[in-house]
C-alpha angles and dihedrals in degrees: 000000000000111000092197094056113102111208089193094057096026094227141081117278148131137246120232122182115215131188115200139182118246090268091055097257108148114243099174138358130190129228112265117277127196113288094235092066120101118242093248092049089053093048091049090050090068108078113231097008099111093034090052091050090049090054090053093056117096138130091298101040136054135179113223120203137171126248091277087078097051091123090065096049090128088066103024131048108239131179121267118246118230120233092266089056093248118134112255105223095177091098106005125040115133146120118241105307137168110215140162113246 
């Protein structure tokens, strides 16, 4: 089995997690992980990452993430799926971001 093969994209690749400021400025990036790994699996592979983001969240700050982080919706703000299962980008369409509310 080739860990760097992405079945979704049908090619070799890697997965890098990036945290950015609201203006897109990168604040942190992870080392590359195998492309076959899911986004949430990659985020959980970095000790303290999700816990650190959870500590950042308060009434004035939120962490926005895409649907790949749906399993952490208690800590991260993720988009809401429509009934058809299609991502509704009218309000929420973003990569993993750290922003003030």
